[in-house]
N, C-alpha and C positions, 0 to 999 in steps of 0.2 A: 461459471461467472454469475454474479448476482445481477438480477434485473435492475436496470437503471444505470449500469456502468459498462464501459467498454475499455478495452486495452489499446493503448497506443502501440505502434510498432516497436518503439523504444522499450516500453515496459515488457512486451512479449519477449524481446531479445534478452533483456536483463534477467527475466525469470529463467530463461534457458541457460544463460551464462552462469548464473549464480545458484543454480539448482534449487530454485524456489518452487515449492509444490503449489499447484493451483488451489488445493484445499486450504493452504495457509493464507493465500490471498483472500479467499472467500470468507474464512474465519475472521480475518482482520477487518474486512469491510462490513461484515454483518454484526460483529460484536467486538469492537475495538476496546482495548484496555484504556487507551487515551485517544481523545479526539481533539485536534487543534485546528479550529476554523481560522481562516485568514492567517495561516502560520508563516507565510513568506511574502515577499514583495510582489508576487504575482497573484495573490489572493487565493492560493491553493489551500486545500484542506489536507492535513496530515493525519492519517490513521496509524496508530501504533498498537501492536499486540506482541506479547511475550510468547514465543513459540517453544513450548517444552520439548517437542520432538527435535529441536535443533539447539540443544544445550541451553535453553532458556534465553537465547538471544532475542533482541527486539526487532521485529519486522516493521519497517516504515513504508507505507503506501501513500504516495502523493497523488492527489486527485484534483483535477480542474473541475470545480462545481458550476462553472458558468455556462457549460454546454449541456445539451441533452441528447443522448445520455451523458452522464458525467464521465470524464475521461481519466483513466489511470495513466498518469504521466510517467512515473517510474516507481520502482519497488526495490528495496535493498535492506539488508540487515545493518542496523545503525549501532555501531560500537560506542557511540557517545551517550546513548540512553542508559540510565541506571535505574 
């Protein structure tokens, strides 16, 4: 995990359920292909990265930036992103 971020219990569970590799999460947080600040009504930041090792699908990592360390709320492959 990257310094300055922590995983919520929900995000940890979703990574396990969805077979999301920790390295993919690290890559997405450290070098996102897209960064969407204030992307939802909760003021969360969305980090997106295309994961070539997973068929080029887009990994979306939703982060609460208002706490320290920033909290990864959830993580999933987003079929809507093109």
